[in-house]
C-alpha positions as CSV (number, residue, x, y, z in Angstrom):
1,M,-2.0,6.5,39.0
2,N,-2.2,7.6,35.3
3,K,1.5,6.7,35.0
4,I,0.8,3.5,37.6
5,L,-1.7,2.5,34.7
6,L,0.2,3.1,31.9
7,G,3.4,1.6,33.3
8,I,1.3,-2.0,34.2
9,F,0.0,-1.6,30.6
10,M,3.1,-1.5,28.8
11,L,4.6,-3.9,31.0
12,S,2.1,-6.1,30.1
13,S,2.2,-5.6,26.9
14,V,5.6,-6.2,26.6
15,L,5.2,-9.4,28.7
16,S,2.4,-10.6,26.0
17,V,5.2,-10.1,23.1
18,A,7.4,-11.9,24.7
19,Q,4.9,-15.0,25.6
20,D,4.0,-14.9,22.0
21,T,7.3,-15.0,20.6
22,A,8.3,-17.9,22.7
23,F,5.8,-19.9,20.9
24,E,6.6,-19.2,17.9
25,F,7.4,-21.9,15.6
26,Q,10.9,-22.3,15.5
27,E,13.0,-23.3,11.9
28,Y,15.8,-25.1,12.4
29,K,18.4,-25.6,9.5
30,N,19.3,-28.7,7.6
31,K,21.1,-27.7,4.5
32,G,24.5,-28.3,4.7
33,K,23.9,-30.7,7.4
34,F,25.3,-34.4,7.9
35,F,23.6,-37.1,9.5
36,A,23.7,-40.4,10.6
37,Y,21.6,-42.9,12.6
38,W,21.5,-47.1,13.7
39,G,18.2,-49.0,14.7
40,W,16.4,-52.0,14.0
41,N,13.8,-53.4,12.1
42,R,11.1,-56.2,11.3
43,V,10.1,-57.4,8.0
44,E,7.4,-59.5,6.8
45,Y,8.4,-61.2,2.9
46,S,5.5,-62.3,0.2
47,K,6.0,-65.7,-0.9
48,S,8.3,-66.3,-3.6
49,D,9.4,-68.7,-6.2
50,I,13.0,-70.1,-6.2
51,S,14.7,-71.5,-9.0
52,F,17.8,-74.1,-8.3
53,K,20.4,-75.2,-10.8
54,G,23.6,-77.2,-11.3
55,D,24.7,-80.1,-12.9
56,N,22.3,-82.6,-12.9
57,Y,19.4,-80.8,-11.5
58,N,17.3,-77.8,-12.4
59,F,14.1,-76.8,-10.9
60,T,11.9,-74.5,-9.0
61,L,10.0,-74.3,-6.1
62,K,6.8,-72.4,-6.2
63,D,5.1,-70.0,-3.4
64,V,7.9,-70.4,-1.2
65,A,7.1,-68.6,2.5
66,A,9.6,-67.3,4.6
67,K,10.0,-65.2,7.8
68,D,12.4,-62.6,9.4
69,K,14.6,-63.6,12.1
70,V,14.7,-61.8,15.2
71,K,16.8,-61.9,18.4
72,A,14.7,-61.1,21.7
73,F,15.9,-57.5,22.8
74,A,18.4,-57.4,25.6
75,L,21.8,-55.6,26.4
76,D,23.4,-58.3,24.7
77,P,24.1,-58.4,21.8
78,Y,21.6,-55.1,21.2
79,F,24.2,-53.2,22.9
80,H,27.3,-55.1,22.8
81,P,30.1,-53.8,21.1
82,L,31.0,-56.8,19.1
83,K,27.7,-58.4,18.7
84,I,26.1,-55.2,17.7
85,T,25.1,-56.8,13.9
86,I,24.0,-60.0,15.5
87,P,20.5,-58.1,15.3
88,Q,18.2,-57.0,12.2
89,T,20.1,-53.7,12.2
90,N,19.7,-50.6,9.8
91,M,22.8,-48.0,9.5
92,R,22.9,-44.9,7.5
93,I,25.1,-41.6,6.7
94,G,23.7,-38.8,4.4
95,Y,24.0,-35.1,3.9
96,F,21.1,-32.4,3.4
97,F,22.2,-30.9,-0.3
98,T,18.7,-28.3,0.1
99,E,16.4,-27.4,3.3
100,N,14.5,-30.5,2.6
101,Y,16.2,-33.0,0.4
102,S,19.0,-35.5,1.4
103,V,21.5,-38.1,-0.1
104,S,22.7,-40.9,1.8
105,I,24.0,-44.0,2.0
106,G,23.4,-47.0,4.3
107,V,22.9,-51.0,4.6
108,D,19.5,-52.8,5.9
109,H,20.7,-55.6,7.7
110,M,17.5,-58.2,7.0
111,K,17.2,-61.8,7.7
112,Y,15.3,-64.3,5.6
113,V,14.6,-67.8,6.7
114,M,12.8,-70.4,4.4
115,Y,10.0,-72.4,6.5
116,N,11.0,-76.1,6.7
117,N,9.0,-79.5,6.8
118,R,5.8,-78.3,4.7
119,M,4.5,-79.4,1.8
120,G,5.7,-77.3,-1.4
121,T,4.9,-77.0,-5.4
122,I,8.0,-78.4,-6.9
123,T,8.5,-78.3,-11.0
124,G,11.8,-79.4,-13.0
125,A,14.3,-82.5,-13.1
126,I,16.5,-83.9,-10.7
127,N,19.4,-86.6,-11.8
128,T,21.7,-86.8,-8.7
129,G,21.4,-90.3,-7.7
130,G,20.1,-89.5,-4.5
131,A,16.4,-89.7,-3.1
132,F,14.9,-86.9,-4.4
133,D,15.5,-87.5,-8.7
134,G,12.5,-87.3,-10.3
135,I,10.7,-85.3,-13.5
136,Y,8.1,-82.6,-11.6
137,E,5.5,-81.0,-12.8
138,N,3.7,-79.0,-10.3
139,D,3.8,-81.9,-7.8
140,Q,3.9,-82.0,-4.1
141,L,7.1,-82.5,-2.3
142,L,7.9,-82.0,1.6
143,V,10.3,-79.7,2.0
144,S,12.3,-81.3,4.6
145,E,15.9,-80.2,5.7
146,D,17.3,-83.4,3.5
147,F,16.1,-81.8,0.7
148,L,16.8,-78.1,1.4
149,T,17.7,-74.9,3.9
150,F,17.5,-71.7,2.8
151,E,18.3,-68.8,4.2
152,H,19.7,-65.1,4.5
153,T,20.9,-65.0,7.8
154,D,24.1,-62.7,8.1
155,G,22.1,-61.5,6.3
156,L,20.0,-60.4,3.3
157,N,22.3,-57.3,2.8
158,Y,20.1,-54.2,1.0
159,V,23.2,-52.0,0.6
160,N,21.4,-48.4,-0.8
161,V,21.6,-45.2,-1.8
162,E,18.5,-43.0,-0.8
163,I,16.7,-39.7,-1.9
164,D,14.6,-38.4,0.6
165,R,12.4,-35.1,1.7
166,F,11.9,-33.9,5.1
167,D,8.7,-31.5,6.0
168,S,8.0,-30.1,9.1
169,I,4.9,-30.5,10.6
170,D,4.9,-28.7,13.9
171,E,2.5,-25.8,12.5
172,F,0.5,-28.3,10.7
173,L,-0.2,-29.7,13.7
174,N,-0.2,-26.8,16.0
175,F,2.6,-28.9,17.9
176,R,4.3,-26.1,20.7
177,V,6.8,-27.9,22.5
178,R,10.7,-25.8,22.9
179,G,13.0,-28.2,21.7
180,I,11.0,-30.8,20.1
181,D,10.5,-30.6,16.1
182,L,8.1,-33.4,14.0
183,A,8.6,-33.9,10.8
184,I,7.5,-36.4,8.3
185,T,10.2,-38.3,5.7
186,E,9.6,-40.0,2.2
187,G,12.3,-41.5,0.0
188,I,13.2,-43.8,-2.8
189,G,15.7,-46.0,-2.9
190,L,18.3,-48.2,-4.9
191,G,20.9,-50.7,-4.4
192,L,22.5,-54.0,-4.3
193,M,21.9,-56.9,-2.8
194,Y,25.0,-58.8,-0.8
195,P,23.9,-61.9,1.4
196,K,25.8,-64.2,3.1
197,T,23.7,-67.4,2.2
198,N,23.2,-70.1,4.5
199,T,22.0,-72.9,2.2
200,K,22.5,-77.1,2.1
201,L,20.9,-78.3,-0.8
202,L,20.2,-82.2,-2.0
203,G,22.6,-83.5,0.4
204,K,25.9,-81.4,-0.8
205,E,28.2,-79.3,2.3
206,R,26.7,-76.5,2.9
207,H,27.8,-73.8,1.9
208,D,27.5,-69.7,3.7
209,D,29.1,-67.1,2.3
210,F,28.9,-63.2,1.1
211,N,27.9,-62.9,-2.8
212,V,26.9,-60.1,-4.8
213,A,23.4,-61.3,-5.7
214,G,21.3,-59.1,-7.4
215,W,19.9,-55.6,-6.8
216,G,16.8,-53.6,-5.1
217,A,14.3,-51.1,-4.7
218,S,12.5,-49.4,-2.0
219,A,10.3,-46.4,-0.9
220,H,9.5,-45.4,2.6
221,L,7.4,-43.4,4.5
222,G,8.0,-41.9,8.1
223,I,8.1,-39.5,11.0
224,N,10.9,-37.8,12.5
225,I,11.4,-36.4,16.1
226,T,14.2,-34.0,16.3
227,I,15.0,-33.1,19.6
228,F,17.2,-29.6,20.5
229,T,18.1,-29.9,17.0
230,H,21.2,-32.2,16.9
231,F,19.5,-35.8,18.3
232,F,16.8,-37.8,16.5
233,I,14.2,-40.7,16.7
234,Q,13.1,-41.7,13.9
235,S,10.5,-44.6,12.4
236,N,10.1,-45.9,8.7
237,I,7.7,-48.0,6.9
238,K,9.7,-49.1,3.8
239,V,8.3,-51.4,1.1
240,G,10.9,-52.8,-1.2
241,Y,11.3,-55.2,-4.5
242,I,14.0,-57.7,-4.5
243,N,15.9,-59.2,-7.3
244,M,18.8,-61.9,-6.5
245,N,19.3,-63.9,-10.3
246,N,23.0,-64.8,-8.5
247,I,22.6,-66.5,-5.3
248,R,25.3,-68.9,-3.8
249,T,24.2,-72.5,-3.0
250,T,27.3,-74.9,-2.7
251,N,30.9,-74.3,-3.0
252,D,30.3,-75.4,-6.7
253,R,30.8,-72.2,-9.0
254,R,27.8,-73.9,-11.4
255,D,25.0,-74.3,-8.8
256,S,23.1,-71.4,-8.3
257,A,19.8,-70.1,-7.5
258,S,17.4,-66.8,-8.1
259,Q,14.6,-65.4,-6.6
260,H,12.8,-62.4,-7.0
261,V,10.6,-61.5,-3.6
262,T,9.0,-58.1,-2.0
263,F,9.0,-57.1,1.4
264,V,7.6,-54.6,4.1
265,E,10.0,-53.3,6.6
266,R,9.5,-51.5,10.0
267,T,12.2,-49.4,11.8
268,I,13.2,-47.6,14.9
269,L,16.5,-45.4,14.4
270,F,17.9,-43.0,16.5
271,G,20.2,-40.6,15.0
272,G,22.2,-37.2,15.2
273,R,22.4,-34.4,12.7
274,F,25.3,-32.3,12.3
275,C,27.9,-29.5,10.8
276,L,31.3,-30.9,9.5
277,F,32.5,-27.2,9.0
């Protein structure tokens, strides 16, 4: 009987240790791994002053409001191989140079559409021989489509480099699900603005082309859910500042626009983390 009791005690001890081991927090390794992701975004923009200049005109529209341009979610175009860049998208590749820090390069493909047919405040001068000629000093003007259409819809492309930090929060949250790891991530970015600006100004021929228009900076905070070490879902909130002083507005290079605007971007991202060597 003593041997049986001893055997039961030893077996229960082994099972107890095994159970505790099974629920230990497993630390997966990041250093030396590459990652890539693809996802989608929604963006809100601050009001901004937009200045336009060229032969016979130089004026500023104040407190211009704009919105993003979102396609309804569907297999086409979100998963259509020839149309996946039509929605507002995010793509990035990066490398963990330490356990917690990564460097990456990517594109935030946002869209920006100025509201038309609203009253706006204009200051400056127009002398093109058209209906909008005049000297303006904080005057009110209906910003109709005949006067101006202005959008970055293919898109407001923020090509940037980011430095990010990742920190596991499994232990902090006492999160014990095998194969799923939670982390918070924060980072900063800096890059160039490469919009394709679609505009029609003062009756001139519509212009729609890519151009290096300025620069941007950003910071983000997000949560990362890694599944079986290699696959992850991530959601970020990013705030940024855009300064574009060389926006193309017509086919004449003497015509240009400038604006600076802040934005808040929300993303949902799907990606993988892997070793190449």
